[in-house]
N, C-alpha and C positions, 0 to 999 in steps of 0.2 A: 600725770593723768591726761592732761590736755594733749601732750605729745602723742600718747598712745592712741587717743581717739582720732587725732589727725591722721596718724599712720593707717589706722583701720579704714578711715573714710577714703583716703587716697588709694588704698589697696582695692576697695570695692569699685571705685570709679575706674581704676586701671583695668579691672576685669571686664567691666561693661564696655570700656573702650576697645579692648582686645576683641570682644565679641562683635562689636560694630564694625571694626576693621575687617574681621573675617568675612562678615556678610558682604561688605563692599567688595572685597577681593573676589569672592565667588561670582558676584554680579559682573564685575569687570571682566573676569575670564569668560563668562557667558557672552558679554557684549563683544569681546574680541573674537570669539568663535563666530558670532553672527556677522561681524564686519568682514572677517576672513571669507565667509561664505559669499558675501556680497561681492568682494573683490574677485573671487573665483568665478562667480556668475558673470561679472563684467568682462573678465578676460575671455570667458567662453563665448559671450555674445560678440565681443570684438573679433575673436577668431572666426566665428561663424559669418560675421559681416564681411570680413576680408575674403573668406573663401567664396561667399556668394558674389561679392563685388568683383572678384577676379574673373569669375565666369561672365558676369554681366558686362564688365569692362571689355573683355575680349570680344564679346558679341557686338557691343555698340561700336567699338573701335573698328571692327571689320565692316560694319554697315556704313560708317562714315567714310572709311577708306574706299569702299565700293562706289559711293556717291561721288567722291573726289575723282576717282579714276574715270568714271563715266563722263564727267564734265571735261576732264583733261583730254580724253580720247576724242571728244567732239571737236575741240579746238585744234588739236594736232592733225586730225583727219581733214578738217576743213582747210587748214593752211597747206597741208601736203597736196590736196586736190587742186587748190588754186595755183600752187606753185607749178604743178605738172601741166595743167590744162589752161591756165590763165583764167581771167574773170569772165564768165559768160554774160549773156544779156541779162538784164535785171529780172525779167520774168523767170528765166531758167535758174538764175541764182536763188531767187526766192523759193522755187520749187525744191532745189537741192537742199537748202537749209531746212525747209519743212520736213523733208524726208529724214534728215538726221535727227530732228526732234522726235519723229515717230519711233526711231530706233533707240532713243535714250530718254525714256519718260521722266527720269529724275532731273533732267536739264530743263530749265524754264524758258530760256531764250538763247539765241545765237545772234551776234551782231558783228558788223564789219565797219571799220572806220578808215577813211582815206585822208592823207595829209591835206587834201583840199578842204577838209572840214565836213565832207559828206558822210552820212551814216546810214546803214541799212540794218534793220533789226527785225527778226522774226521770233515771235513769242507764242507759246501755247495759250489757247483760250478754251472756254467751255465747249464750244462746238466748232473747233477748227483752229485757226491761227489769227494773230493780229500782226500786221506788217507796219513798220514805221520807216518812212523815207525822209531823212532830214537833210536839207540843203541850205547852206548859209545864204543869207540875203546880201547881195552885193551892195556895198556902200553903207551897210548898217552893221558894224562889228558887234559880235556877241549875240546876234539874233539870227534865227533861222526859220524856214518854213517846214512844218512837220505835216506830212501827208500820212494819214492813218487809214489803213485798209483792213477790212475783215474778210478772211478767206474761209471757205467751207472745207470739209475734209477732202474734197476733190481739188482743192487749191483754186477754186473759182471765186472771184471777188463777189461778195454779198453786200458790201457797204463801203463807202469811202468818204472821208472828210479831210479838211486841211485847215491849219491855223498857223499864225506866226507867233513865235515865242522866244524867250531868252534861251540860248544854247550856244556853247562854245566848246568844240571838241577838245581843244588844247587844254581845257581845265578839267576834263573828266579824269577821275583817278585811274580808270582801267586803261585809258589811252596812254597816259604818262607812264604807268607801270610797264606796259609792253615796250614802249620806245626806249625806256631806260634799262630794261632787263635784257637778259641773254637767254634765248630759248623761251620755253613756257614758264610763265611767272604767275603766281597767285597774288591778287590784290589784297590790301587790308579791307576790312568791311567798310562799305560806303552806302550812301542812300541812292537808290535807283530813281532816276528822273521819271521813268515809265510808271513805276508802281508806288514810289514813296516808301518802299520797304528796305530793310537792310539786306544787302547782297554781298557776296564775295564772288570773284570771277577769276577763272584761269584765262590768261591772255597771252598772245604770241604775235610778234611782229614778223611780217614777210618783207625781206629786204632785197633790193636790187642794186645795180651799179650806182644809182643816184641816192641811195639811202633807203629809208623805210618806204615800202610801196603801199602797204596796208596793214591794219591790225585786226586780228580776229579774237573775239572773246565769247564767253558763255556765262550765263547766270545759273547757279543752282536754283531749282524751283523752291521757293520758301515754303509752300504748302507740303511738298513732298519731303523736304528736309525736316519740317516740323512734325509730320506724321511719323517719320523715322525716330525722332526723339521722344515722341509720345509712347511708342510701343516698347515699354521696358517690362520685362517679366519679373518684377519684384514688388508688386503691390500697386494699388490704384493711386497712391499719393506720391509715387516716385517721379522724379523729373530728371531730364538730361539737358545739358547746355553745352554749346561749343563756344570756347573763349579763345581770344588771341593770347600770345605770351604776355602782353601787358594788361590782360584781364578786361579786354573789351568784348562785348557780346557779339558773336557771329550769328548764332541761331538759338532759339528758345522753344520749349514745348508750348502747346496751345494755351495752357493755364497762365503762362507768363508773357504771351505775345502782346496782349493789350498793354501790359505795363511797359514793354519795350517801345511800343508805338507812342505811349504817353510821353516817355522821356524824349523820344525823337521829336515830337511836336513841340515840346517845351524848350528844348535846347538846340535842336537842329544838328545834333552831333550823335555819334555812335555811343550808346550808354556803356558805362563801366559796370562791372559785375555788382559792385556795392550799391549801385543806383536801382537795381531790381531785386535787392534783398539777398544777394549771394555774398559770401565772405569777400571782403575787399582785398584780402591778402591770401596767399596760398596756405593751405593747412600745413602742419608740421610733418615732415617726411616720416613715414612709418610702415612702409611696405616694400615689396620687391619689385624689380622691373620698372622703377620710376613711379609706382603708385604712392599716393599720399592720402592719409585718412585723417578725419577730424570728426568730432561730435559736438553738436550744439543742441543743448537740451536733449530731445529724443531723436534729433535728426542726425543720421550718419552720412558723411560726405566722402566721396572718393574723387580724386582727380588723377588723370592719366594723360601723359603726353602722347600725341599721335606718333606713328612710326617715323623715325628720323628719315627714312627713305623718301618720304613725301616732301622733304625740304621745308615743312611748315612747323612753326612753333606753337601750333594750336593745342588746346587743352580740352579734353573731354571731362566735363563736370557732372557727376551723378550724385543725387541725394534722395534719401528715403527715410521713412520712420524705422527705427531700430526694431520695433515690434513686427514689422513686415519681414525682417530678415531672419529673426529667430524667435518666433512667438513663444515657444516653450521656455526658452532661457529668459525671455523678458518677464514672463509670469513668475519664474523662480526668483529672479532678481527683485521683483516687487515684494514677494513674500519675505525674502531675506532682509530687505530694507525695513519691512514692518517689524520683524523680529528684532533687528538691531535697534530700531527706534524705541521699542518697548524696553529692551534691555538697558539702553542708555537712560531711559526715564527712571527705571528702577535703581540704577546706579546713582542718579541724581538724588532720588529720595533717600537712599541709604546714606549718601554722603552728607546730606543735610542732617540726618539723624546722628551720624558720627560726629559732625561738627557741633551739634547741640551737646553731645556727650563730652566732647573735647574741651569746650569752653570752660566749664567749671574746673576741669583738671588743669587747664592752662592758667586759670585764675589762681588756683591754689598753689601751683608751682611758682607763679610770679610772687605771690605773697610769701611763700616759703623762702624765696631767694632775695627779696627786696626789703629794705628798711622802710617801714610805713611812713615815718615822719619825714625823711630826707629824700626818699626815692632812689637812694644809692643801694648798691649790693650790700647784703648783710654779711656777718662774720662767717656764715656757712657757705655762702655763694662765692665769697672772695677767694678762698684757696683754689676752687675749681677754675675760676676765670684766670687766676694768676698762673696756674700750671699750663693752661692753654696758650696764653700769651708767651710765656717763656719757651715752651716747646716750639712754637711757630718761629719765634725770633732766633732760636738756636739753629734751626734749619736754614734760615736765610742769612745768618750772621749778623743780625741786628743787635743793638745794645738795649737792654731793658733796665729801667730804673724803678725802684719802689720808694715812694715817699710816705713817711709816717707823720701825721699831724696831730697835735694835741692843743686843746683850747686852754689858755692860761687864765686863771681866776674865774673859771666858769661857775664854780660852786658859789663864789661870792655873789655873782649875778642872780643865781637861783635863790639864794637866801634873802637877798635884798628885794628882788622884784617878783619872785614867784616862778613856778615851773612853766607857766604860760609864756613868760618872757624868754625862758631858756629854750622852749620849743621853737619860738620865732627865730632865735639865733641859730639853732641846729638846722632848721629848714633853710636859712640863708646860706649856711655852709654847704649844704647839699646842692643848692642851685648854683653857687659859685664854682664848685668842683665840676659839675656837669658842663657848665659853660666853658670852663678852661681846658677840658680834655677833649680829645677826638673820640669818634665813635668806636674805634678799635681799642682804646684804652679803657680802664675800669677804675671807678672810684667806689669806696665802700665805707660804711660806718661800722666800726668794729665793736662799738659799745660805748655808752655814755658820751663823752666828748672826745673820743678817740676815732681818728679817721685814717684812711690809707688810700694811695693811688698807685696804679701800675701803668707805666708809659713806655712805649717803644720810641726811642729817641730818633733814630734815622738821621734826618737833617734838621732837627728842631733846634739845634744849638747845644751849648755845653750843658751838662747835668746841673751845674751850679745855677745857671740862669733859669733853666726850666723849673727847678725846685723852688727857687726864690720867687719867681713870678707866680707860681701856684700859691705859695704861702701868702704873698701880698694880696692876690685876688681874694682869697678867703677872708683875710683880715679886713679888707676894705668892705666886703659884703657884710661882715658882722657889724662893723661900725655904722653902716648905713641902714641896718635893719631896725635898730632901736636907739634912742638917745642914751639910754642907760647902758647900752652894750659897749660903750667906750672903755669900760674897765677890762673887757675881755681881749686878750691877745692870742697870738698863734705862734707856736714853736714847731719847727719841722726838722726832721732828720731823713736822710736818704742814703741809699746804697745802689750801686749798679753792678751789672754782671761783669764789668771790667775788673772789679775788685773781688767779687764774691763768686764768680762763675754762674752757671745756669742751674743752680739749686734753689728752687722757690723758697724753701724753709730758711735757707741761709740768707737769702735776700731780705726776707721779712725781719729776721733776727738782727741783721746788720743795721737796717734802717731804724728799727726800734732802739737798738743800742746807741746809735748816733743821736736819736731824739732824747732819750733818757739822760745820757751822759752830758749832752749839750745843755739840756734844760737845767741841770744842776749848776752849770756855770753861769748861764744867763738866759732868761726867757725872751721870747719874741724874736728869735733869730732862726736861721737855717743852718743845719750842720750836716757835714758829709761824714759818712763812715770812714774811719781811718785818719781823720783830720780833726779830731776832737780832743781837747786837753783831758788827760786822764785815761784815755782809751789804751788798753793794754797793748804794748808793743808799737804804738803809733806816735807820731810827732805832731804836736799842736802847730797850727798855722795861724796866720794873721787874718783879721777881718777884711772883707772885701769892700764893704760899704764905706769904710773909712780909709781910702787909699792914702790919705795924707795923715792918718793917725786917728785915734779915738778922741774923746772929748778933751783929754789932757795931752793929746799929741801922741799917745801910745796906742798900740793895737792889742786889744784884749785877746788873750789866748783862748782857743776853742771855737771861735766863730769863723765864718767864711768870708773871704773878700767879696764885696758887692752885696752883702746881706743888708736888708733894710728893716727898720722897726715898723 
């Protein structure tokens, strides 16, 4: 009657569990659909970003290239003019340089340096030009006199002043780059003595028979270049930067220029991209034509190398909010993320419900397969576990051993000390078997004082040693559980697949036959199937634990060598 009620209860719980799993499955499918939609939206947004960025990248690259060409043309034209006509008088030279600045508004200054250390520079100003004439001071190395003149639009001098200061042409980056280079060369970014700003310069040396005659260079106008980087047709928060190949900042938009100046004032060096909040390493390649994309939070980044024809390893860095690239897709992605989050929350709730339903089923299954007193598998669970171990061992070619154990004189203990004492002994047996076996082995209580174990031998030693050690461990645990338990002994019988093959029933029968037949001969020992006196068709062998003989120098038939009481 109890078994019938138990089966009915398990059946009802199983039905509830199936229903809960079905609900979870439906919600999981819904969540997967939502997540798929999010993925599709992300891919659509990324594709839109790349398309937009490809256009913007083309536009910005063309603008930067135009600015570079302007500065390069100024330097080449000035060198060519000086080479053909020679260096005119200072006033005429200043006028010629100012005229060139008028024709190239993107160029901030033109300068000429002579090996003698003299420098002449003409720079654009708010209302005309500023002229710098630098002359080394004789006898005072590293210092020079700087005469600063203000010219009006008509090149007339409106103001003039002079001061002495530290200046050495041989240490200026633009002069060194021109002397060491061949033809027109672009400098790395450096700090301008005139403005204190970051500048890059195209420079070219004019050489004669005696070596370098003079060096001509030009600065890109920082304000004009910054305005070019500010004018990006992809949203108000978009920004463009020009970086060197080693990710040093050449130019930045207005919103980041103060940060660049702060780094300059603190370190006195050209800032790295990471020092002004840009990625310190290049994004992962992901586009065509050298474009690389990356996403940080909601910021989408594009980096593109300049045209290799320029001979520069500069990088155009663009970044903007993804919502400015594809507003519709961004809204759709937000909606799908919300749906996915709700779906996942429902899945979590349903999973908790299913878990609550599963716990009693799992508890009942555990109780149905476990002996409550010893914690070992019961007689119903044992065959299932045995079949699994044998099948796995057969596939891998391992040897399996079944050990049957029986407690000797256990009834005598129960009669003398009561069932509570017997329960203590049984629990000790369960603990000893669990401690002696590995997790992939199985130990079971088959009923009363009958126990069994299934072990995969592998490299654990000979079957005799393994079985004997298990029997000894169990007996020691029994004797240590109660003082009165000293009357209880343990007899074991075992069989292996080497003798019986991989038939689970045959293994159990053989181990049981070894136990029963051996126990008739002598209790408290370990017996192997096929080596027990009286077993049909088998030959009895000598005891192992008395290699020199038994108590009287003889070896009792039916026990195994090495067996201990």
